[in-house]
Structure formats: structure tokens, C-alpha cells
DOPA-128850 format. One line per 5 residues: for each residue x, y negated, z negated of N, C-alpha, C. Coordinates in steps of 0.001 Angstrom, whole numbers. Example, Ala and Ser with C-alpha at 12.3 -4.5 7.8 and 13.67 -1.06 7.14 Angstrom:
<recs>
13190/5690/-7800/12300/4500/-7800/13200/3300/-7800; 12850/2250/-7080/13670/1060/-7140/12900/-30/-7870
</recs>
This chain:
<recs>
-50921/15604/-40589/-50187/15555/-39382/-50492/16867/-38632; -50923/16684/-37322/-51852/18044/-36771/-50115/18660/-35952; -50616/19720/-35483/-49737/20407/-34784/-48842/19564/-33666; -49405/18569/-32754/-48711/18469/-31803/-47771/17213/-32209; -48609/16395/-33463/-47661/15548/-34059/-46206/15685/-34812
-46482/16892/-35170/-45297/17821/-35948/-44383/18217/-35047; -44509/18397/-33660/-43787/18880/-32488/-42971/17915/-31723; -43874/16588/-31663/-43343/15403/-31070/-42456/15061/-32128; -42494/14933/-33935/-41605/14573/-34516/-40225/15392/-34384; -40115/17077/-34418/-39269/17367/-34339/-38409/17490/-32944
-39359/17123/-31928/-38402/16684/-30898/-37664/15273/-30411; -37848/14601/-31389/-37189/13450/-31528/-36018/13316/-31645; -35036/13696/-32496/-33466/14425/-32720/-33300/14689/-31534; -33758/15857/-30654/-33225/16763/-29937/-32922/15390/-28517; -34387/14594/-28331/-34088/13680/-27388/-33021/12222/-27070
-32774/12016/-28515/-31726/11644/-29084/-30538/11893/-28690; -30403/13072/-29132/-28872/13695/-28411/-28627/13704/-26707; -29674/14192/-26596/-29665/14287/-24960/-29420/12769/-24244; -29979/11977/-25085/-29951/10089/-24500/-28350/9777/-24714; -28081/10186/-25879/-26640/9880/-26397/-25625/10585/-25782
-25633/11733/-24864/-24888/12427/-24098/-25177/12142/-23026; -26141/11705/-22679/-26289/11342/-21020/-25704/9753/-20875; -25812/9036/-21800/-25027/7580/-21654/-23424/8076/-21806; -23016/8951/-22739/-21412/8871/-22930/-20989/9474/-21173; -21863/10561/-20894/-21536/10989/-19769/-21291/9709/-18737
-22220/8921/-18418/-22127/7754/-17772/-20823/6819/-17510; -20729/6668/-19022/-19593/5857/-19709/-18376/6555/-19063; -18414/7730/-19450/-16988/8607/-18840/-16694/8425/-17536; -18115/8629/-16225/-17866/8856/-15165/-17511/7277/-14940; -18000/6456/-15444/-17506/5068/-14796/-16409/4807/-14836
-15950/5263/-16230/-13767/4975/-16604/-13436/5684/-15492; -13520/7138/-15113/-13025/7788/-14274/-12888/7410/-12648; -13952/6755/-12245/-14148/6223/-10727/-13141/4832/-10955; -12848/4294/-12116/-12803/2889/-12175/-10960/3182/-12318; -10537/4191/-12769/-9239/4593/-12707/-8871/5520/-12199
-9753/5999/-11151/-9544/6946/-10070/-8405/6306/-8736; -8897/5108/-8141/-7790/4525/-7523/-6262/4091/-7676; -5819/3821/-9094/-4695/3559/-9288/-4091/4998/-9788; -4853/5688/-10299/-4044/7318/-10358/-3964/7664/-9019; -4674/8009/-8149/-4709/8117/-6504/-3105/7755/-5983
-3151/6076/-6591/-1990/5546/-5784/-792/5983/-6098; -1141/5834/-7411/503/6488/-7886/795/7988/-7766; -325/9014/-7785/150/10018/-7150/754/10246/-5917; 62/9386/-5127/734/9331/-3474/1729/8666/-3795; 2408/7856/-4245/3638/7258/-4098/4841/8134/-4629
4061/9176/-5698/5120/9974/-6410/5785/11175/-5344; 4258/11841/-4974/4403/13092/-3939/4516/12413/-2343; 4007/11616/-2058/4117/11385/-1091/3085/11753/93; 1778/12184/-372/652/12395/-22/-157/11769/613; -803/11745/1641/-1747/10921/2603/-590/9802/3164
906/9698/3130/1343/8801/3693/2133/7527/2904; 1383/7861/1467/1340/6802/680/3214/6560/532; 3860/5281/512/5163/5311/-6/5580/4252/-720; 6656/4289/-1425/6621/3127/-2473/7128/2130/-2226; 6503/1121/-3135/6713/-615/-2578/7741/-826/-3271
8690/-505/-4034/10012/-677/-4399/10943/-786/-3335; 12226/-1509/-3464/13468/-1103/-2232/14061/-109/-2901; 14563/831/-2293/15236/1919/-2375/16973/1760/-2342; 18042/2240/-2995/19012/1908/-2529/19570/3178/-1424; 20402/1932/-803/21156/3205/642/22224/4109/4
21604/5599/336/22372/6767/101/23488/6979/1361; 24626/7136/994/25552/7301/2162/26003/8636/2435; 25292/8744/3098/25296/10480/3393/26161/10681/5027; 26280/11974/4938/27071/11943/6452/25531/12077/7265; 25912/11269/8449/24506/11552/9086/25009/12645/10524
23677/13149/10707/23192/14223/11454/22851/13969/12727; 24237/13568/13692/24069/13519/14587/24130/14465/16061; 23312/15446/15246/23360/16772/16008/21516/16892/16360; 21191/15667/15857/19666/15338/15934/19206/14377/15987; 18010/14353/16747/16984/12519/16631/15981/12540/16346
15466/11440/15719/14299/11424/14886/13640/10268/15951; 12137/10404/16505/11453/9399/16566/11080/8255/16062; 11353/7485/15739/10131/6689/14701/9779/5182/15336; 8107/5507/15334/7407/4435/16008/6652/3498/14804; 6422/2165/15499/5692/1176/14331/4379/768/15275
3670/1111/14645/2173/161/14709/2039/-657/13667; 1379/-2033/14327/723/-2840/13788/-1090/-3021/13568; -1316/-3369/12677/-2523/-3315/12410/-3098/-4422/11680; -4269/-5162/12287/-5041/-6913/11667/-5729/-6032/10725; -5932/-6212/9371/-7329/-6149/8868/-7767/-7040/8981
-9543/-6724/8432/-10374/-8013/8789/-10104/-8934/7901; -10835/-10592/7810/-10701/-11291/6879/-9259/-11996/7125; -8322/-11303/7646/-6790/-11996/7607/-6771/-12849/8758; -6214/-13916/9124/-6358/-14467/10668/-4890/-14523/11311; -4085/-13136/11042/-2784/-13412/11287/-2437/-12204/12090
-1286/-12477/12743/-1101/-11436/13772/235/-10581/12984; 642/-9405/13246/1886/-8726/12607/2431/-8291/14043; 3722/-8732/14167/4548/-7953/15630/6160/-7246/15346; 5945/-6377/16139/7339/-6020/15743/8097/-5450/16782; 10103/-6128/16880/10426/-6455/17686/10613/-5150/18839
10251/-4018/18710/10559/-2747/19456/9310/-1567/18618; 8727/-1037/19619/7576/-254/18852/8128/1369/18623; 9244/1436/18970/9923/2684/18373/11565/2960/18972; 12033/3613/18286/13741/3724/17767/13937/5294/17755; 15059/5686/18019/15450/7042/18139/16560/7227/16766
16567/7833/16017/17555/7755/14964/18055/9198/14597; 18994/9075/13846/19824/9957/13395/19475/10208/11739; 19143/11212/11294/18776/11489/9956/20013/11126/8939; 19905/9997/8108/20861/9662/7215/21201/8454/7944; 20921/8012/9169/21595/6422/9468/20549/5608/9065
21168/4635/8731/20620/2984/8009/20116/2603/9833; 19029/2166/9290/18481/1235/10775/17779/-7/10458; 17741/-1059/11033/16872/-2298/10748/15997/-2805/11847; 15070/-2834/11551/13925/-3588/12812/13105/-5038/12304; 12921/-5749/13059/12610/-6840/12826/11078/-6784/13267
10411/-7901/12192/8838/-7703/12417/8566/-9147/12033; 7471/-9789/12647/6991/-11171/12718/5708/-11693/12222; 5267/-12419/11225/3915/-12881/10727/3762/-13573/11396; 2534/-13953/11923/2250/-15143/12849/726/-15632/12152; 698/-17135/11456/-986/-17292/10793/-1640/-17893/12087
-2391/-17567/12610/-3151/-18141/13859/-4580/-18978/13403; -4352/-19130/12058/-5749/-20052/11638/-4986/-21522/11744; -6078/-22627/10779/-5490/-23864/10544/-5223/-24354/9226; -5129/-23408/8439/-5313/-23320/7008/-4434/-22520/6531; -3543/-22612/5548/-2568/-22164/4661/-3346/-20583/4054
-3265/-19682/4074/-3325/-18427/3535/-2595/-17251/3034; -3198/-16365/2339/-2163/-15469/1651/-2534/-13984/2579; -1085/-13269/2601/-1841/-11873/3164/-626/-10946/2611; -602/-9633/3073/293/-8431/2464/130/-7550/3479; 1148/-6940/3809/1470/-5762/5135/1050/-4230/4119
340/-3664/4371/543/-1746/3347/1066/-1021/4544; 1791/-407/4080/2579/1033/4979/1978/2147/5046; 1708/2884/5544/1496/4466/5616/2345/4873/6393; 2518/6317/5888/3671/7129/7407/2673/8349/7632; 3180/8762/8757/2664/10336/9012/3654/10948/10181
3791/12528/9996/3123/13181/9273/3232/12701/7644; 2628/12779/6795/2370/12925/5502/3283/13307/4770; 4502/14442/4901/5163/15042/4272/6885/14250/4933; 6082/13607/5885/7520/12840/5995/8125/11927/5016; 7010/11533/4407/7077/9958/3591/8314/10275/2800
8164/11312/1725/9321/11648/545/10673/11009/1389; 10887/11493/2444/12110/11521/3258/12440/9965/4068; 11674/9165/3538/11776/7865/4266/12188/6851/2913; 13492/6075/3034/13785/5169/2099/13936/3945/2808; 13607/3095/2113/13538/1654/2424/14296/830/1733
15359/190/2005/16896/-612/1339/15811/-1733/1424; 15363/-2569/2775/14640/-3835/2538/13775/-3727/3028; 12152/-4285/2774/11069/-4268/3293/10133/-5341/2600; 9185/-5892/3489/8189/-6358/3168/6845/-5641/2505; 6917/-4742/2082/5956/-3794/1895/5289/-4408/757
3949/-4128/835/2972/-4728/-510/3667/-6242/-1185; 4427/-6939/-820/4428/-7776/-1129/3598/-8953/-167; 3260/-10058/-1110/2368/-11116/-1046/3334/-12362/-262; 2636/-12654/838/3308/-13591/1737/2243/-14763/2007; 2756/-15912/1846/1724/-17491/2028/2556/-17863/3494
1390/-18000/4086/1812/-19027/5981/1279/-19552/5554; 1923/-21045/5966/860/-22230/6715/355/-22089/7875; -285/-23173/8248/-1402/-23037/9730/-278/-23112/10596; -241/-22246/11631/480/-22083/12158/2508/-21448/12392; 2015/-20996/10705/3819/-20548/10660/3926/-19230/10913
4965/-19356/11838/5611/-18266/11491/6840/-17426/10811; 6708/-16552/10230/7722/-15341/9510/8335/-14379/10035; 9629/-14482/10056/10393/-12827/10399/10900/-12632/9444; 10917/-11088/9263/11301/-10279/8184/11841/-9084/8787; 13007/-8595/8431/13515/-7263/8790/12908/-5755/7668
12904/-4905/8368/12754/-3451/7492/13901/-2605/7744; 14653/-2569/6787/15644/-1630/6704/15395/-367/5815; 15976/707/7053/15165/1726/6464/16264/3000/6839; 16217/4551/5953/16741/5354/6444/15967/6744/6338; 15847/7607/7096/15412/8964/6727/16507/9936/6426
16079/11028/5515/17174/11586/4857/17377/13190/5871; 18803/13272/5387/18991/14541/6090/18374/16054/5997; 17601/15802/4782/16627/17023/4699/15433/16798/5046; 15078/16178/6277/13806/15691/6600/13355/17154/7406; 12141/17692/7302/11993/18947/7792/12316/19153/9316
13306/20225/9792/13402/20371/11028/12636/20054/12156; 11156/20543/11739/10116/20248/12456/9618/19112/12698; 9780/18142/12181/9205/16848/12082/10398/16173/13283; 9908/15877/14478/10769/15198/15308/10291/13326/15655; 9028/13448/15206/8681/12105/15211/7963/11625/14075
8230/10093/13285/7658/9871/12307/6901/8447/12433; 5743/8167/12101/4956/6940/12603/4607/6111/11700; 5284/5128/11274/4907/3921/10387/3956/2931/10880; 2700/3000/9837/1796/1869/10261/1181/986/8902; 1242/-404/9734/1251/-1566/8703/399/-2035/9048
-349/-1997/7769/-2078/-2774/7872/-1723/-4521/6856; -2436/-5607/7757/-2425/-6643/7139/-3614/-6623/6210; -3582/-7121/5011/-4847/-7638/4274/-4936/-8862/3723; -5941/-9276/3424/-5874/-10876/2679/-5534/-10409/1291; -5163/-11560/1012/-4770/-12061/-881/-5296/-13337/-926
-6212/-12914/-2345/-6915/-14218/-2874/-5874/-14757/-3971; -5493/-15584/-3828/-4847/-16350/-4901/-5082/-17993/-5290; -4915/-18220/-6429/-4718/-19653/-6788/-3625/-20301/-6219; -4214/-21493/-5028/-3376/-22219/-4735/-2450/-23271/-5358; -2983/-23604/-6731/-2542/-24509/-7509/-1038/-24537/-7880
-282/-23482/-8092/1221/-23188/-8338/1686/-23673/-7268; 1263/-23248/-5993/1914/-23421/-4696/2186/-24576/-4429; 1140/-25570/-4547/690/-27209/-4318/1851/-27779/-5269; 1869/-27250/-6275/2813/-27697/-7516/4321/-28061/-7406; 4620/-26925/-6467/5820/-26569/-6186/6134/-27490/-4884
5228/-27750/-4186/5901/-28305/-2712/5911/-29699/-3377; 5144/-30489/-4595/5375/-31674/-4894/6484/-31485/-5237; 6878/-30916/-6080/8426/-30980/-6568/9050/-30988/-5802; 9251/-30589/-4238/10224/-30585/-3442/10902/-29069/-3369; 10222/-28263/-4195/10777/-27041/-3279/10077/-26242/-2514
9106/-26668/-1753/8553/-26227/-657/7695/-24844/-926; 7307/-24156/-137/5945/-22917/-51/7207/-21671/-493; 6200/-20725/-894/7178/-19408/-1140/6929/-18504/207; 8059/-18044/508/7448/-17228/2253/7384/-15877/1543
</recs>
């Protein structure tokens, strides 16, 4: 064995170790990237960062209403791409006292000629207001099915806590519609049983 062959033979284990480490690093990076989105969503829901809000209904806290202060709550609706729906709100803004519960009506309208699934995903700004927003009744994140041309009216019942930072005078809730891909077979089975569609 000449010198070059000997060096090549000695280098093979090192190359193998390097390849194994690179493959392990790539697998780890892929797993981290795959888990990053749900982890980020959970982190944002817990901390309120980036205006994420909890998707579950919350209990009404009976606390004294702070009548010395008004906060303007604005509502913005957006139609995401790929969903032929319209989302309307009965009023674009309300003035509320912290601690006061308020109800606002929303209406979903399917403008297409076939039934589709969708959901409205909320965000709150400023982001530090999100932990102080309680939603007792909300369609947030819930999947809705609308038949062709169907209109569905749903309420949002919310409350701003009394400890909302004093420098926050306006809170904006943005609801964006997104399509949902689902198997229609269970829905059709329910319809044939006379139970109707799920709203």
C-alpha cells in the first residue's frame, strides 16, 4: 500500500463520522422546523405575543366595571384566498368599559354554488392587549360548514379586564377567513339521517 492509499484508508472513518453528523443535523433541523409552528402558536396563546388569542371559550369574570374609562374596540374582517365567503360584523367599533361584557354579531355568507368549510382566525393588536381579552362566546377557530348561498349569524361575547394597561385606548380584533379541507361523507350521512348539516 503506497502512502496515498494509506492516507485514504485513514480518512474514511473521519468522512463517515462527518456524513453521519451532517445527516443527524439535517434530521434534527427538519424535526425542529416541523415542530416550530405548533410550538410558536402555543407560546403565543399563553403569552399573548403577536396578538394570538386562546381558541377556547372563557368564563365571564364578574368584576366591578371601571366606568371611569372607555376603550374603543374595533373589528376588521378579511377574506382569505381560496374561500368564497364573506364575513361581516354588525358594527365596526364599540366603546366599552373594562370589566363590561359586550356582544357583537357576525355573519358568514357562502357566495359560491356549493357547500364549503371554513373558519375565522383572530388576532389582536396591540399584542399586549391579547391577555386582557376574554371571549365567553366565540366562533374563533371553529370549523363552519355553509351550504351554497347559506348565511350564518354568530355572536361574539367578550370582556376586557380591568387591569388592561392604562395606555391602551384602542383594541383591534382582526378576523381572517381560511378554507378548511374536510371529508364531506360524514356530513352527507347526517343529512340522509334527517339530522341536517353541521353549522
